C-alpha positions in Angstrom: 22.2 7.4 26.5 22.6 3.8 24.8 20.3 2.8 21.8 18.7 0.2 23.8 17.5 2.7 26.6 16.2 5.3 23.8 14.2 2.2 22.5 12.8 1.8 25.9 12.1 5.3 26.6 10.3 5.6 23.4 8.2 2.5 24.2 7.3 3.8 27.6 6.3 7.2 26.5 4.0 5.6 23.8 2.4 3.2 26.5 2.3 6.5 28.9 0.3 8.4 26.5 -2.2 5.6 25.8 -2.7 4.9 29.5 -3.3 8.5 29.8 -5.8 8.9 27.4 -7.5 5.9 28.1 -7.8 6.7 31.8 -9.4 10.1 31.3 -12.1 9.0 28.8 -15.7 8.3 29.0 -17.3 5.4 27.0 -17.4 6.2 23.5 -20.5 5.5 21.1 -21.1 6.6 17.6 -20.1 5.5 13.9 -17.3 6.4 12.2 -17.1 5.7 8.2 -14.3 5.3 5.8 -13.9 4.8 2.0 -11.2 4.6 -0.4 -7.9 3.0 -1.1 -7.8 -0.8 -1.6 -4.1 -0.6 -0.2 -5.3 0.5 3.2 -8.4 -1.3 3.4 -6.9 -4.8 5.1 -5.0 -2.4 7.6 -8.0 -0.3 8.3 -10.5 -3.3 9.0 -7.9 -4.6 11.3 -7.8 -1.2 13.3 -11.5 -1.5 13.2 -11.9 -4.7 14.7 -9.4 -4.1 17.3 -10.6 -0.3 18.1 -14.2 -1.8 18.5 -13.1 -4.3 21.0 -11.9 -1.6 23.1 -15.2 0.3 22.5 -17.9 -1.9 21.9 -20.3 1.1 21.6 -18.6 2.0 18.6 -19.6 0.9 14.9 -16.9 1.4 12.1 -18.3 1.2 8.5 -15.4 0.7 5.7 -15.7 0.1 2.2 -12.8 0.1 -0.6 -13.2 1.7 -4.1 -9.8 3.5 -4.9 -8.2 6.5 -3.4 -10.0 8.7 -6.2 -13.0 7.6 -4.2 -11.7 7.9 -1.0 -10.7 11.7 -1.3 -14.1 12.7 -3.2 -15.9 11.2 -0.4 -14.0 12.5 1.9 -14.2 16.0 0.6 -17.8 15.8 0.1 -18.2 14.8 3.6 -19.8 11.4 2.6 -17.7 9.6 5.0 -15.6 11.0 8.1 -12.4 9.5 6.8 -11.1 9.0 3.4 -8.1 6.2 2.6 -5.8 7.4 0.3 -2.6 5.6 -1.2 -1.1 8.4 -3.0 0.4 12.0 -2.8 -2.3 14.4 -1.7 -2.5 16.9 -4.6 -2.4 20.8 -4.0 -5.8 21.5 -5.4 -7.2 18.8 -3.2 -5.4 20.9 -0.2 -7.1 24.0 -1.3 -10.4 22.1 -1.2 -10.0 21.5 2.5 -8.5 18.4 2.4 -6.7 17.5 6.0 -4.5 14.6 6.1 -2.2 12.3 8.2 0.1 9.4 7.2 -0.9 6.3 9.2 1.3 3.4 7.9 3.5 2.5 4.7 3.4 -0.1 2.0 4.3 -0.6 -1.7 3.1 -1.3 -5.2 4.8 -4.8 -6.8 4.3 -5.7 -10.7 3.1 -9.3 -10.9 3.0 -12.4 -13.2 1.4 -15.8 -13.4 3.7 -18.3 -11.8 3.1 -20.6 -14.7 4.5 -18.1 -17.3 7.3 -20.4 -19.1 9.9 -17.4 -18.6 9.0 -17.3 -14.9 12.4 -18.7 -13.7 14.3 -16.6 -15.9 12.8 -13.7 -14.9 13.3 -14.6 -11.2 17.0 -15.0 -11.5 17.2 -11.7 -13.8 14.8 -9.6 -12.4 13.4 -6.5 -14.7 14.8 -3.2 -15.2 12.8 -0.1 -15.1 13.3 0.6 -18.8 11.5 -2.9 -19.9 8.2 -1.8 -17.6 8.2 1.5 -19.6 8.3 -0.5 -23.0 5.4 -2.5 -21.7 3.1 0.1 -20.0 4.2 3.5 -21.6 5.8 3.3 -25.0 4.4 -0.4 -25.9 7.6 -1.0 -27.5 8.1 -4.4 -25.3 5.7 -6.7 -26.6 6.9 -10.4 -26.0 7.9 -12.2 -22.9 11.2 -13.1 -24.7 12.0 -9.4 -24.5 11.3 -9.4 -20.8 13.2 -12.4 -20.1 16.2 -12.2 -22.4 14.9 -15.4 -24.1 13.4 -16.2 -27.6 10.0 -16.6 -26.3 7.4 -15.0 -28.7 4.3 -15.0 -26.5 2.6 -12.0 -26.5 2.4 -9.9 -22.9 -1.1 -9.2 -22.0 -0.9 -6.0 -20.3 -3.4 -5.0 -17.2 -3.8 -1.7 -15.6 -6.4 -0.3 -13.3 -9.6 0.9 -14.2 -10.3 2.8 -11.3 -8.9 6.0 -10.1 -6.5 4.7 -7.6 -3.3 5.0 -5.7 -1.3 2.0 -6.8 -1.7 2.7 -10.7 -0.7 6.4 -9.7 2.3 5.1 -8.0 3.4 2.6 -10.3 3.1 5.2 -13.0 5.1 7.7 -11.1 7.8 4.9 -10.7 7.6 4.9 -14.6 7.9 8.6 -14.7 4.2 9.2 -15.9 0.7 9.3 -14.5 -2.1 6.9 -14.2 -3.7 8.0 -17.3 -0.7 7.3 -19.3 -0.7 3.5 -18.3 -1.5 1.2 -21.5 -3.4 -2.0 -20.9 -6.8 -3.5 -20.2 -8.4 -1.7 -17.4 -9.7 -4.0 -14.4 -11.1 -3.0 -11.6 -9.6 -2.9 -7.9 -6.7 -4.7 -6.6 -8.6 -8.2 -6.3 -9.4 -8.0 -9.9 -6.1 -7.3 -11.2 -4.7 -10.1 -9.0 -7.5 -12.5 -10.1 -7.1 -11.4 -14.1 -3.4 -12.4 -13.6 -4.1 -15.8 -12.0 -6.1 -16.6 -15.0 -3.8 -15.4 -17.6 -0.6 -17.3 -18.4 0.8 -14.4 -20.2 -0.6 -11.5 -18.1 1.3 -8.9 -16.2 0.0 -6.3 -13.8 0.8 -4.6 -10.6 -0.8 -5.1 -6.9 -0.5 -3.5 -3.6 1.9 -6.0 -1.7 -1.2 -7.2 0.7 -3.1 -8.5 -2.5 0.3 -10.1 -4.0 0.8 -12.1 -0.8 -1.4 -14.5 1.3 -2.4 -12.8 4.6 -2.1 -16.4 6.3 0.9 -17.8 4.8 2.6 -14.9 4.0 3.8 -16.3 0.8 3.0 -15.1 -2.7 -0.7 -15.7 -3.6 -1.1 -19.2 -5.4 -0.7 -18.7 -9.1 0.8 -15.3 -8.7 4.2 -13.9 -8.3 5.7 -10.6 -7.9 8.5 -9.7 -10.5 11.7 -8.8 -8.8 13.1 -5.2 -9.8 16.7 -5.1 -11.4 17.4 -2.1 -9.6 21.0 -1.5 -10.4 20.3 -2.6 -14.2 23.0 -4.9 -14.4 21.0 -7.8 -16.1 21.0 -9.9 -12.7 19.2 -10.2 -9.6 21.7 -9.8 -6.8 21.6 -11.2 -3.4 20.6 -7.7 -1.9 17.8 -7.2 -4.6 16.1 -10.5 -3.9 13.6 -9.9 -1.1 10.3 -11.0 -2.7 9.9 -14.5 -1.3 7.8 -13.6 1.7 5.6 -10.6 3.0 8.1 -10.3 6.0 11.0 -10.1 3.3 9.7 -7.3 1.3 8.0 -5.3 4.2 11.5 -5.3 5.7 13.4 -4.2 2.3 10.7 -1.5 2.3 11.3 -0.4 6.0 15.1 -0.1 5.2 14.5 1.6 1.9 16.0 -1.1 -0.1 13.0 -1.2 -2.3 12.4 2.3 -4.1 9.9 5.0 -3.3 7.9 5.2 -5.5 6.4 2.4 -6.0 6.9 2.4 -2.0 4.6 5.1 -0.3 2.9 6.3 2.7 -1.0 5.8 3.5 -3.1 8.4 4.4 -6.1 9.3 6.3 -7.8 12.3 4.7 -10.7 14.4 6.1 -12.7 17.6 5.1 -10.7 19.9 7.4 -9.0 19.1 10.8 -11.5 16.3 12.0 -13.9 18.1 14.9 -16.0 14.9 15.8 -14.6 13.6 18.9 -15.1 10.2 18.2 -13.1 10.1 14.7 -10.4 12.4 16.5 -10.0 9.5 19.1 -9.8 6.6 16.5 -7.3 8.6 14.3 -5.0 9.4 17.8 -5.4 5.5 18.7 -4.4 4.5 15.4 -1.2 6.5 15.5 -0.4 5.2 19.1 -1.7 1.9 20.2 -3.0 0.9 16.8 0.6 1.1 15.6 1.4 -2.5 17.2 -1.0 -4.3 14.7 0.8 -2.6 11.6 3.5 -5.4 11.0 1.3 -8.3 11.7 -1.3 -7.2 9.3 1.5 -6.9 6.4 2.4 -3.2 6.6 5.3 -0.9 7.6 5.5 1.2 10.8 6.2 4.8 10.3 9.3 5.9 12.1 8.6 7.3 15.9 9.3 11.1 14.8 7.1 10.8 11.7 4.3 9.4 14.0 4.7 12.4 16.5 4.5 14.9 13.6 1.4 13.3 12.6 -0.2 13.5 16.0 0.7 17.2 16.2 -1.7 17.6 13.2 
């Protein structure tokens, strides 16, 4: 079968699945509650809006607070679904954590666009070893060390104060864990973004949907993603330069040009396989019809095979 034919079959298969499901279900009513990862919050809000349009009798309450809170709330059954933006730990599984991947995104290092060495860094990129020196060993202290210039301005380092997937994933990229990250602790993705916007010499990290404007898909005013010098050659090669827009970086993540970590899957977590029919229906809808909202919201679709694996769960 030709590739175009295969794609058509896949699309028709998804549509057929959705049609069968929607024709056979009675009107749904009730409330679904979610809490957790800032990374997944904008996507979950979009899914909730669209699902509630289809099911006016359903109310979905969503709160952000970090992946750690999402996991804790799910295991304690404070919410129906926890949003988690990091790997699920064996000890959490032993406590009853059931999970499905629902989409994918990434964490990017960020700096203030008014930083005097901004142009040098944008043309050179930054090696992983430099980031390790900033956040782990604290041996990189000036912007001159980052940019290869004589700039002696001190780096003001920011990290996350809440237990979160962004910090855990960024630390994993640097070979460590969240508790090993140095810097001033700031709560939440919006907090980190605002801290860097206000500090010309600040450096931090954000989930991509807090580094880029959701309307323009350009970097948020005052904030710039820091390119990764992936091959360590001291310059940003054309195939490493994909930070100009949300479309560019999500494409790079989708085709694995951007490394994993800090790219990663995002999860819905419940205490045990969810038995509440409304929760099950919502999760199934997210993995089928809900996937058409992923790219427009600034996230990356899972592969068709991965989605089928999640549905089997």
